[in-house]
C-alpha positions as CSV (number, residue, x, y, z in Angstrom):
1,M,-0.1,0.1,0.0
2,K,2.9,2.1,-0.5
3,H,4.0,4.3,-3.9
4,N,7.4,4.9,-4.6
5,L,8.3,5.6,-1.2
6,T,11.6,8.0,-0.6
7,T,14.6,6.5,1.4
8,A,13.8,8.8,4.2
9,E,10.4,7.7,4.1
10,K,11.5,4.2,4.5
11,I,13.9,4.7,7.2
12,H,11.3,7.0,9.2
13,G,8.7,4.0,8.6
14,S,11.2,1.3,10.0
15,I,11.4,2.9,12.3
16,G,8.3,2.5,14.0
17,I,9.2,-1.4,13.9
18,S,12.6,-1.6,14.7
19,A,12.3,1.0,18.0
20,P,10.1,-1.2,20.2
21,A,12.4,-4.5,18.9
22,I,14.9,-2.6,20.2
23,A,13.2,-1.9,23.5
24,V,11.9,-5.4,24.1
25,V,15.4,-6.5,23.5
26,I,17.1,-3.9,26.5
27,A,14.1,-4.7,28.7
28,L,15.0,-8.3,28.1
29,G,19.0,-7.5,28.5
30,I,18.4,-5.5,31.9
31,S,15.7,-8.0,33.2
32,G,18.0,-10.5,35.0
33,L,20.5,-6.7,36.5
34,L,17.3,-5.2,38.2
35,D,16.4,-5.1,42.0
36,P,13.8,-8.2,42.0
37,Y,11.0,-5.6,43.6
38,L,11.6,-3.6,40.9
39,A,11.4,-6.0,38.3
40,Y,8.1,-7.0,40.4
41,V,6.6,-3.4,39.9
42,A,7.7,-3.1,36.6
43,S,5.9,-6.1,35.4
44,L,2.7,-4.4,36.8
45,W,4.1,-1.2,34.2
46,V,4.1,-3.6,31.2
47,I,0.7,-4.7,31.9
48,Y,-0.8,-1.4,32.2
49,G,0.6,-1.1,29.0
50,L,-1.1,-3.8,27.2
51,L,-4.5,-2.8,29.1
52,G,-3.4,0.2,27.4
53,M,-3.0,-0.8,24.2
54,S,-6.1,-2.3,23.8
55,L,-7.6,1.0,24.5
56,D,-5.5,2.5,21.6
57,L,-7.1,0.4,19.2
58,V,-10.5,1.4,19.7
59,W,-9.4,4.9,20.7
60,G,-6.5,6.0,18.5
61,R,-7.1,4.2,15.8
62,G,-10.7,3.4,15.4
63,G,-11.9,6.4,16.8
64,V,-14.1,5.3,19.8
65,L,-13.0,5.9,23.5
66,S,-13.8,2.9,25.3
67,L,-14.5,3.0,29.8
68,G,-14.8,-0.7,29.4
69,Q,-11.4,-1.7,28.7
70,T,-11.3,-2.5,32.7
71,A,-14.2,-4.7,32.4
72,F,-12.8,-7.0,30.2
73,Y,-9.8,-6.4,32.1
74,G,-11.4,-7.8,35.6
75,L,-13.4,-10.0,33.7
76,G,-10.3,-11.8,32.1
77,G,-8.9,-11.9,35.3
78,Y,-11.5,-13.4,37.3
79,F,-12.6,-16.2,34.5
80,G,-8.8,-16.6,33.4
81,S,-8.4,-17.7,37.4
82,V,-11.3,-19.5,38.0
83,V,-9.7,-21.9,35.0
84,A,-6.1,-21.7,36.6
85,I,-7.0,-22.6,39.8
86,N,-9.2,-25.7,38.6
87,F,-6.7,-27.0,35.9
88,S,-3.1,-25.6,36.6
89,D,-2.6,-28.5,38.6
90,L,-2.6,-31.0,35.8
91,T,-0.2,-29.4,33.7
92,G,1.9,-27.0,36.5
93,N,2.1,-24.1,33.8
94,S,-0.6,-21.7,34.8
95,L,-0.7,-19.4,31.8
96,I,-1.8,-21.9,29.2
97,W,-4.8,-21.7,30.8
98,A,-5.2,-18.4,32.5
99,L,-4.2,-16.3,28.8
100,P,-6.5,-18.0,26.8
101,T,-9.3,-18.4,29.2
102,G,-8.7,-14.6,29.3
103,A,-8.9,-13.6,26.3
104,V,-12.0,-15.8,25.0
105,C,-14.0,-13.7,27.9
106,G,-12.3,-10.3,26.8
107,A,-13.4,-11.3,23.4
108,L,-17.3,-12.4,24.1
109,S,-18.1,-10.0,26.5
110,A,-16.4,-7.2,24.0
111,A,-18.4,-8.6,21.6
112,V,-22.0,-8.1,23.5
113,I,-21.3,-4.7,24.5
114,G,-19.7,-3.9,20.5
115,Y,-22.9,-5.3,19.0
116,L,-24.7,-3.0,21.0
117,I,-22.8,-0.3,20.1
118,F,-22.4,-0.4,16.5
119,Y,-25.2,-2.2,15.3
120,A,-27.3,0.5,17.6
121,R,-25.4,3.4,15.7
122,T,-24.5,4.8,18.8
123,G,-22.8,8.2,19.3
124,P,-19.7,8.9,20.5
125,L,-20.7,10.7,23.6
126,Q,-23.4,7.4,24.3
127,T,-20.8,4.8,23.5
128,T,-18.5,6.4,26.3
129,I,-20.9,6.8,28.6
130,L,-22.0,2.9,28.2
131,T,-19.1,1.3,28.5
132,Y,-18.4,3.2,31.5
133,T,-21.4,1.8,32.9
134,F,-20.9,-1.4,32.0
135,T,-17.4,-0.9,34.4
136,I,-19.6,0.4,36.7
137,L,-22.3,-2.2,37.1
138,L,-19.8,-4.9,37.0
139,W,-17.7,-3.0,40.0
140,T,-21.1,-2.8,41.9
141,L,-22.0,-6.5,41.4
142,S,-18.7,-7.8,42.5
143,Q,-18.6,-6.8,45.3
144,S,-21.6,-8.7,46.7
145,F,-21.0,-12.0,44.5
146,K,-20.2,-14.7,45.9
147,I,-19.7,-18.3,44.1
148,T,-17.6,-21.6,44.6
149,I,-16.3,-22.9,41.1
150,G,-14.6,-25.7,41.9
151,E,-11.6,-25.0,43.9
152,A,-12.2,-21.2,43.2
153,K,-13.9,-19.0,45.5
154,I,-15.1,-15.9,44.7
155,G,-15.9,-13.6,47.9
156,G,-17.4,-10.5,47.2
157,D,-15.4,-7.5,48.4
158,N,-12.9,-10.1,49.9
159,G,-12.2,-10.7,46.3
160,M,-10.9,-14.3,44.9
161,A,-7.1,-15.6,46.6
162,N,-4.7,-18.5,46.0
163,I,-4.6,-17.3,42.4
164,P,-1.7,-19.5,40.7
165,G,1.2,-17.3,40.2
166,M,3.1,-17.4,36.5
167,I,4.1,-20.6,36.2
168,L,5.9,-22.0,32.7
169,A,7.1,-25.1,33.6
170,F,5.4,-28.2,33.1
171,G,4.9,-30.7,35.7
172,K,3.7,-31.3,39.7
173,D,6.4,-29.9,40.7
174,A,6.6,-26.9,38.4
175,A,7.6,-23.2,40.9
176,A,6.3,-19.7,40.1
177,L,8.6,-17.6,38.8
178,E,11.1,-15.4,40.3
179,P,10.2,-11.5,40.0
180,N,13.0,-10.7,37.1
181,A,12.1,-13.9,35.1
182,M,8.6,-13.0,35.5
183,F,9.1,-9.3,34.4
184,A,11.1,-11.0,31.4
185,T,8.0,-13.3,30.7
186,V,5.5,-10.3,30.8
187,V,7.8,-8.4,28.3
188,V,8.0,-11.5,25.6
189,I,4.4,-12.3,26.0
190,S,3.3,-8.3,25.5
191,A,5.9,-7.9,22.7
192,V,4.3,-10.8,20.5
193,I,0.9,-9.6,20.9
194,Y,2.0,-5.7,20.0
195,F,3.7,-7.2,17.1
196,A,1.2,-9.0,16.2
197,V,-1.3,-6.1,16.7
198,R,0.9,-3.7,14.5
199,M,1.2,-6.2,11.6
200,L,-2.5,-6.2,11.9
201,M,-3.2,-2.4,11.6
202,S,-0.6,-2.0,9.0
203,G,-2.0,-4.0,6.4
204,P,-5.9,-3.8,5.1
205,F,-7.7,-4.1,8.3
206,G,-5.9,-1.4,10.0
207,R,-6.4,1.1,7.0
208,V,-10.3,0.6,6.9
209,I,-10.4,1.0,10.9
210,D,-8.5,4.4,10.0
211,C,-10.9,5.4,7.4
212,I,-13.4,4.4,9.9
213,R,-12.1,7.1,12.2
214,I,-11.6,9.7,9.6
215,D,-14.7,9.2,7.9
216,G,-17.5,6.4,8.3
217,E,-19.9,7.6,5.9
218,K,-17.3,7.8,3.1
219,T,-15.6,4.3,4.0
220,E,-19.2,2.6,3.8
221,L,-19.5,4.3,0.3
222,L,-16.6,2.3,-1.0
223,G,-18.2,-1.0,0.3
224,Y,-17.0,-1.6,3.7
225,D,-19.2,-3.3,6.7
226,I,-18.2,-0.5,9.0
227,R,-19.8,-1.9,11.8
228,K,-18.2,-5.9,11.2
229,Y,-15.0,-3.8,11.0
230,Q,-15.9,-2.0,13.9
231,L,-17.4,-5.2,16.3
232,Q,-14.1,-7.4,15.2
233,N,-11.7,-4.5,16.3
234,F,-13.3,-3.9,19.4
235,M,-13.5,-7.8,20.1
236,I,-9.7,-7.4,19.6
237,A,-8.9,-5.1,22.0
238,G,-11.2,-7.3,24.5
239,A,-9.2,-10.4,24.2
240,I,-6.2,-8.2,24.5
241,A,-7.3,-6.7,27.9
242,G,-8.4,-9.9,28.7
243,I,-4.8,-11.6,28.6
244,A,-3.9,-8.2,30.4
245,G,-6.3,-9.0,33.2
246,A,-5.0,-12.4,33.4
247,L,-1.6,-11.8,33.5
248,F,-2.5,-9.1,36.5
249,A,-4.2,-11.7,38.4
250,A,-1.3,-14.2,37.7
251,W,1.3,-11.2,38.8
252,S,-0.6,-10.4,42.2
253,N,-2.1,-13.8,43.3
254,Y,-5.0,-12.2,44.6
255,L,-8.4,-10.1,42.7
256,N,-11.1,-8.1,44.2
257,P,-13.8,-5.6,42.8
258,S,-11.1,-2.6,42.8
259,I,-9.9,-3.9,39.2
260,F,-13.4,-2.5,38.3
261,S,-13.0,0.5,39.8
262,V,-13.6,4.2,38.2
263,Q,-10.0,5.0,38.8
264,E,-8.2,1.9,37.0
265,A,-10.9,3.0,34.1
266,L,-9.5,6.6,34.0
267,M,-5.6,5.8,34.3
268,V,-5.9,3.5,30.9
269,P,-7.2,6.6,28.4
270,I,-4.0,8.6,30.8
271,Y,-1.6,6.2,29.4
272,V,-2.5,6.4,26.2
273,L,-2.7,10.3,25.9
274,V,0.8,10.4,27.6
275,G,2.3,8.3,25.3
276,G,0.4,8.8,22.2
277,A,-2.8,8.4,20.7
278,G,-2.7,5.7,17.8
279,T,0.5,4.8,18.0
280,L,-0.1,1.6,20.1
281,S,3.8,0.9,21.0
282,G,2.5,4.6,23.1
283,A,0.8,3.3,25.7
284,F,3.8,1.3,27.0
285,I,5.4,4.2,27.6
286,G,2.3,5.9,29.2
287,S,2.6,3.5,31.8
288,V,6.1,2.6,32.2
289,L,6.5,7.1,32.5
290,I,3.4,7.1,34.9
291,G,4.2,3.9,36.7
292,G,8.1,4.9,37.2
293,L,7.0,8.6,38.5
294,S,4.9,7.1,40.8
295,F,7.4,4.7,42.2
296,W,10.3,7.4,42.3
297,L,7.9,9.6,44.3
298,G,6.3,7.0,46.4
299,G,9.3,5.7,47.7
300,G,10.2,8.9,49.3
301,A,11.7,11.1,46.7
302,I,9.5,14.3,47.6
303,S,7.3,12.9,50.6
304,G,3.8,13.0,51.0
305,Q,3.3,14.9,47.7
306,T,3.2,12.0,45.2
307,T,-0.4,12.3,44.0
308,L,0.2,16.0,43.4
309,I,3.5,15.9,41.6
310,L,1.9,13.6,39.4
311,G,-1.1,14.9,38.7
312,L,0.8,18.4,37.8
313,V,3.4,16.2,35.6
314,L,0.3,14.6,33.6
315,I,-1.5,17.9,33.3
316,V,1.8,19.6,31.1
317,L,2.4,16.4,29.8
318,V,-1.3,16.3,28.3
319,V,-1.3,19.9,27.7
320,F,1.6,20.6,26.2
321,L,2.6,17.4,24.4
322,K,-0.8,17.3,23.0
323,N,0.1,14.5,20.4
324,G,1.7,12.2,23.5
325,I,5.3,11.7,24.0
326,L,5.7,9.4,20.4
327,G,3.7,12.0,18.4
328,A,5.9,15.0,19.5
329,L,9.3,12.8,18.5
330,N,7.5,11.7,15.2
331,S,6.6,15.7,14.6
332,L,10.1,16.5,15.3
333,W,11.4,13.9,12.9
334,L,8.8,14.9,10.0
335,R,11.1,18.0,10.4
336,F,14.1,16.7,8.7
337,L,12.4,14.7,6.0
338,P,11.7,16.7,3.1
339,D,8.0,17.5,2.5
340,R,6.2,15.3,0.5
341,N,3.2,17.4,0.1
342,R,5.3,19.7,-1.6
343,A,4.8,17.8,-4.8
344,V,1.0,18.9,-4.8
345,N,2.3,22.3,-6.5
346,S,3.8,20.1,-9.9
347,I,0.2,18.5,-9.9
348,K,-1.2,19.7,-13.4
349,P,-4.9,20.0,-14.4
350,V,-7.0,17.3,-14.8
351,T,-7.1,16.6,-18.9
352,I,-9.4,13.6,-19.6
353,D,-7.9,11.1,-21.9
354,A,-10.9,9.3,-23.6
355,S,-8.9,6.0,-24.4
356,V,-7.3,5.9,-21.0
357,V,-11.0,6.6,-19.4
358,E,-12.2,3.5,-22.0
359,N,-9.8,0.9,-21.1
360,I,-10.9,1.8,-17.5
361,L,-14.3,0.9,-18.6
362,A,-13.6,-2.2,-20.3
363,D,-11.7,-3.6,-17.6
364,A,-14.4,-2.8,-15.4
365,E,-16.8,-3.9,-17.4
366,I,-14.6,-7.8,-17.4
367,A,-14.1,-7.4,-13.8
368,A,-17.5,-6.7,-12.5
369,G,-20.0,-7.2,-15.7
370,P,-22.6,-5.3,-18.3
371,P,-23.7,-2.1,-16.5
372,K,-27.4,-1.8,-14.3
373,S,-30.0,0.1,-14.8
374,L,-31.8,1.8,-11.7
375,E,-35.2,2.1,-11.0
376,T,-37.6,3.7,-8.8
377,K,-41.2,2.7,-8.6
378,N,-43.4,4.8,-6.4
379,A,-40.6,5.8,-4.1
380,T,-41.7,8.0,-1.3
381,K,-39.5,9.3,2.0
382,A,-40.9,11.0,4.5
383,F,-39.8,13.1,7.5
384,G,-42.7,14.1,9.8
385,G,-44.7,16.4,7.5
386,V,-41.9,17.1,5.2
387,I,-42.1,14.8,2.0
388,P,-38.8,15.4,0.1
389,V,-39.5,12.3,-2.7
390,N,-42.8,12.1,-3.0
391,N,-44.0,9.0,-5.2
392,V,-41.1,8.9,-7.7
393,S,-41.1,6.7,-10.8
394,L,-38.1,7.1,-12.5
395,K,-35.5,4.8,-14.5
396,F,-32.0,5.4,-16.0
397,E,-30.0,3.2,-18.1
398,P,-27.0,3.1,-20.0
399,G,-26.2,5.0,-23.2
400,L,-26.8,9.0,-22.5
401,P,-25.9,11.0,-19.3
402,H,-29.0,11.3,-17.0
403,S,-29.7,14.4,-14.8
404,V,-32.5,15.3,-12.0
405,I,-32.5,19.4,-11.8
406,G,-34.9,21.4,-9.5
407,P,-34.8,24.5,-7.6
408,N,-33.6,24.1,-3.9
409,G,-35.9,22.1,-1.9
410,A,-36.9,20.4,-5.1
411,G,-35.9,17.0,-3.2
412,K,-33.0,16.1,-5.6
413,S,-30.2,15.1,-2.9
414,S,-33.2,13.6,-0.8
415,F,-34.2,11.6,-4.0
416,L,-30.1,10.4,-4.6
417,K,-30.4,9.0,-1.0
418,V,-33.2,7.2,-1.6
419,C,-31.1,5.6,-4.2
420,V,-27.9,5.4,-2.3
421,G,-29.5,3.1,0.7
422,M,-29.2,6.5,3.1
423,Y,-32.4,6.9,3.2
424,P,-34.8,3.7,3.1
425,P,-38.1,4.4,1.6
426,D,-41.2,4.7,3.2
427,S,-42.9,3.4,0.6
428,G,-42.2,2.1,-3.3
429,D,-39.0,0.4,-4.2
430,V,-35.7,0.7,-5.8
431,L,-34.2,-1.7,-8.6
432,L,-30.5,-1.8,-9.0
433,G,-30.4,-4.1,-12.6
434,G,-33.8,-5.7,-11.6
435,E,-32.6,-6.4,-8.0
436,N,-34.5,-4.7,-5.1
437,V,-32.5,-2.7,-3.0
438,S,-34.5,-0.6,-1.2
439,H,-33.6,-1.7,2.4
440,S,-29.8,-2.8,1.9
441,P,-27.3,-1.5,3.7
442,I,-25.6,1.0,1.7
443,F,-22.7,-0.9,1.5
444,Q,-24.3,-4.2,0.0
445,C,-25.7,-1.5,-2.6
446,V,-21.9,-0.8,-3.6
447,A,-20.9,-4.1,-3.5
448,K,-23.5,-4.8,-6.1
449,G,-22.0,-2.0,-8.6
450,L,-23.6,1.0,-7.5
451,G,-20.7,4.2,-7.0
452,V,-21.5,7.3,-5.2
453,K,-19.9,10.8,-5.5
454,N,-21.5,13.2,-2.6
455,Q,-21.5,16.7,-3.6
456,K,-18.7,17.5,-1.0
457,P,-15.7,16.1,-2.0
458,Q,-15.2,12.8,0.8
459,V,-11.0,11.8,1.0
460,F,-9.4,10.7,3.6
461,G,-7.2,13.5,4.6
462,E,-4.5,11.7,6.5
463,L,-3.9,9.1,4.0
464,S,-1.6,9.8,0.6
465,I,-3.4,10.0,-2.4
466,F,-2.4,6.7,-3.9
467,E,-4.0,5.4,0.0
468,N,-7.5,6.7,-0.8
469,L,-7.4,5.0,-4.2
470,W,-5.7,1.7,-3.1
471,T,-8.6,1.8,-0.3
472,A,-11.3,1.8,-2.3
473,A,-10.0,-0.4,-5.1
474,F,-9.4,-3.1,-2.5
475,S,-12.8,-2.9,-1.3
476,M,-14.3,-4.8,-4.3
477,T,-11.1,-6.8,-5.3
478,R,-9.8,-8.1,-2.1
479,D,-6.8,-8.4,-4.2
480,K,-3.7,-6.1,-3.1
481,N,-1.7,-6.7,-6.0
482,K,-5.1,-5.9,-8.0
483,A,-6.0,-3.1,-6.1
484,N,-2.5,-1.8,-6.7
485,Q,-3.0,-1.7,-10.6
486,I,-6.3,-0.4,-10.3
487,A,-5.5,2.6,-8.0
488,N,-2.2,3.2,-10.5
489,Q,-4.7,3.2,-13.4
490,I,-6.9,5.7,-11.5
491,L,-3.6,8.0,-10.8
492,T,-2.4,7.9,-14.7
493,M,-5.9,9.0,-15.5
494,L,-6.0,11.9,-12.9
495,G,-2.3,13.2,-13.9
496,M,-1.5,12.3,-10.2
497,H,1.0,9.7,-10.6
498,E,4.1,11.4,-9.8
499,Q,2.4,12.8,-6.4
500,G,0.7,9.4,-5.1
501,N,2.6,10.5,-2.1
502,V,1.1,13.4,-1.1
503,E,-1.5,13.6,1.4
504,A,-4.8,14.5,0.5
505,S,-5.5,17.1,2.5
506,A,-3.1,19.4,1.0
507,L,-4.8,19.0,-2.2
508,S,-7.5,21.8,-3.2
509,H,-11.1,21.6,-3.3
510,G,-11.2,21.0,-7.4
511,Q,-8.2,18.2,-6.6
512,Q,-10.3,16.5,-3.8
513,Q,-13.2,16.8,-6.2
514,W,-11.1,14.4,-8.8
515,L,-9.7,12.1,-5.7
516,D,-13.2,11.3,-4.7
517,I,-14.3,10.9,-8.4
518,G,-11.5,8.7,-8.9
519,M,-12.4,6.3,-5.5
520,V,-15.7,5.9,-7.0
521,L,-14.1,4.8,-10.7
522,C,-11.9,2.3,-8.3
523,L,-15.0,0.4,-7.3
524,T,-15.6,-0.6,-11.4
525,P,-19.2,0.5,-10.7
526,R,-21.6,-0.3,-13.1
527,T,-24.0,2.7,-12.3
528,I,-22.7,5.9,-10.7
529,L,-24.4,8.6,-8.9
530,F,-23.1,12.1,-8.8
531,D,-24.7,14.5,-6.5
532,E,-23.7,18.1,-7.8
533,P,-20.0,17.0,-8.8
534,A,-18.7,20.3,-10.3
535,A,-19.4,22.0,-7.1
536,G,-16.3,24.5,-6.4
537,M,-14.6,23.3,-9.5
538,T,-13.0,25.8,-11.7
539,N,-14.4,26.3,-15.4
540,E,-11.8,24.6,-17.0
541,E,-11.9,21.6,-14.1
542,T,-16.3,21.4,-14.7
543,R,-15.6,21.2,-19.0
544,E,-13.4,18.3,-18.2
545,L,-15.6,16.5,-15.6
546,S,-18.5,16.9,-18.7
547,H,-16.0,15.4,-21.0
548,L,-15.8,12.3,-18.2
549,V,-19.2,11.8,-17.5
550,R,-20.1,11.4,-21.4
551,I,-17.4,9.0,-21.3
552,L,-18.7,6.8,-18.6
553,A,-22.4,6.8,-19.8
554,K,-21.4,4.9,-23.2
555,K,-20.6,1.7,-20.7
556,T,-22.1,2.7,-17.1
557,T,-25.3,4.1,-16.6
558,V,-24.4,7.7,-14.5
559,L,-27.2,9.9,-13.0
560,V,-26.2,13.5,-12.1
561,V,-27.9,15.5,-9.4
562,E,-27.5,19.2,-10.5
563,H,-29.1,22.7,-10.0
564,D,-26.6,24.2,-12.6
565,M,-28.5,24.0,-15.9
566,E,-25.5,25.2,-17.8
567,F,-23.7,21.9,-16.8
568,V,-26.4,20.1,-17.2
569,R,-26.3,20.9,-20.7
570,T,-23.0,20.0,-21.5
571,L,-23.6,16.4,-20.6
572,E,-26.2,16.8,-23.7
573,G,-28.3,14.0,-21.8
574,M,-31.8,13.1,-20.9
575,V,-33.0,15.7,-18.0
576,T,-35.4,15.1,-15.3
577,V,-36.8,17.9,-13.4
578,L,-38.2,17.1,-9.7
579,H,-40.3,19.8,-7.8
580,Q,-41.1,19.7,-4.1
581,G,-40.0,16.2,-4.1
582,A,-42.5,14.8,-7.1
583,F,-41.9,14.0,-10.9
584,F,-42.2,17.3,-13.1
585,A,-40.9,16.8,-16.1
586,K,-38.4,15.2,-18.3
587,G,-36.8,15.8,-21.8
588,D,-33.4,16.8,-23.6
589,I,-32.2,20.1,-21.8
590,V,-33.2,22.3,-24.9
591,K,-36.6,21.2,-24.5
592,L,-37.0,21.8,-21.0
593,R,-35.4,25.5,-21.4
594,A,-38.3,26.5,-23.4
595,D,-40.6,25.2,-21.1
596,D,-42.3,27.9,-19.1
597,R,-43.6,25.7,-16.2
598,V,-39.8,24.8,-15.7
599,L,-38.7,28.1,-16.1
600,D,-41.4,29.4,-13.5
601,I,-40.4,27.0,-10.6
602,Y,-37.0,27.9,-10.8
603,L,-37.6,32.1,-10.8
604,G,-40.8,31.4,-8.7
605,R,-43.5,32.7,-10.6
606,R,-46.7,31.6,-9.1
607,A,-49.1,31.5,-11.9
608,H,-47.7,28.2,-13.0
609,V,-46.2,27.0,-9.7
610,Q,-49.5,27.2,-7.8
611,S,-51.2,24.9,-10.9
612,I,-48.7,21.9,-10.0
């Protein structure tokens, strides 16, 4: 998913892998030299870092602030301990029982909460409140919950005792690890999980999660089931938190309800903020820094002022290093790299080459089949007493561009949203290629051949031009090499092949419009819907867009929603007029311009408007 990286950029990318690896090697190297008590305490810092990384997955990368990570952490600790107490005597090794159980328990509990969050489409604030409430609920219940499961006894406020320590050896005589060996074990386990997660998030899955954080609607318009991705990411984070909880239980040999406490829940975001949200490794830096500072202060460096000094330090870090320690270091490093966005100045105005577009369309037809018609039958959508789409029956087929025009408030954009699936019709049907998609989710409509370009450009500003196109192409192909091929093909069409590494946010409004159109074409759509695509474009860009639409319409069903009649004229296609949400007139632009009734609804002359 990279496009002609410079040597400096390759070095910058490799640091993200090598630096954590070096840190792990150093930690293992000094593990045998540490004071046993310090090694014991440092093991807890690493466990907290693992817990923080689970939050960074859903918050820093996924954009969802969950205060429920300590809930999954606590459940993983309790259930992992119950299994370890009852079965570790069979093998000696306790971690082979506790860690998988903690992971499964954390993932399953996250699946339940995640399903409620993502499939109910709750907002960010509601998500934070729901996860926080879940944690508080477990904290309250655990204080009075008493049960005996085999040899394991959960005693409410008294907690659970006699939890096996970290035992790696097998056999009845196997003993728990000493503090220094325990520290090394925790570091190795955390490192394995970190690098596995990093590998996952460096691939297509992580790219989609990033896109959802930046613009969830656009990600779904690219054909991704964003709720499924969010739930999977939440479950992975829950599993990691559960493993951290099982490690904590083995570290402490004891659990009580405080593991679900408010203080525990609120410390996890602090680890992430201090280290750097979205970095994954930053949570470890945050937990070690905060833990080390607390250890130093608590050891008598500033007697009696531990909480005050720690609080002041955290405020300074969060206020002055808004992107965390790793974020600040990354920004500093980037200052020494060539500005990759400087190449944006060399992007030439888009000039559509008909032969290039026709080759793209030919490849699309091979990959996705022939064009598909789009039809609405008596489609109606109401919002209270307002009916923006009123009993509309229209059919659009390939051959010529189709335009839908009308004055402001005519229902043009609402009609398009009904066709796309953003507004499921209250009555009537929407047919794509003869198949009823009236109540299909957006991503399913896209998978069936629908491409949508909204009025405002929707690009992922944090990603490069190439990465935007690649993400769109991959949603249809699910093949990295094929996605590379399609993305490069569209880059060539846009005349941006030499600027593929430029961030999308550096593009002008018109260039972002073209990139958005390119992303739609990467989907190999059989039907394309444009909502005022020329908005904000220069006259030259508008002419090229008109040329592109006419070429596309030869091999694809194209529908353009517009209010600019001059742009519609250049499309040389069929035009449908909507007024007050209903069908009003249809014909070519010359005929409609001569129709006094059409002019009246644009100019507001009441003599004709009242007769509608």
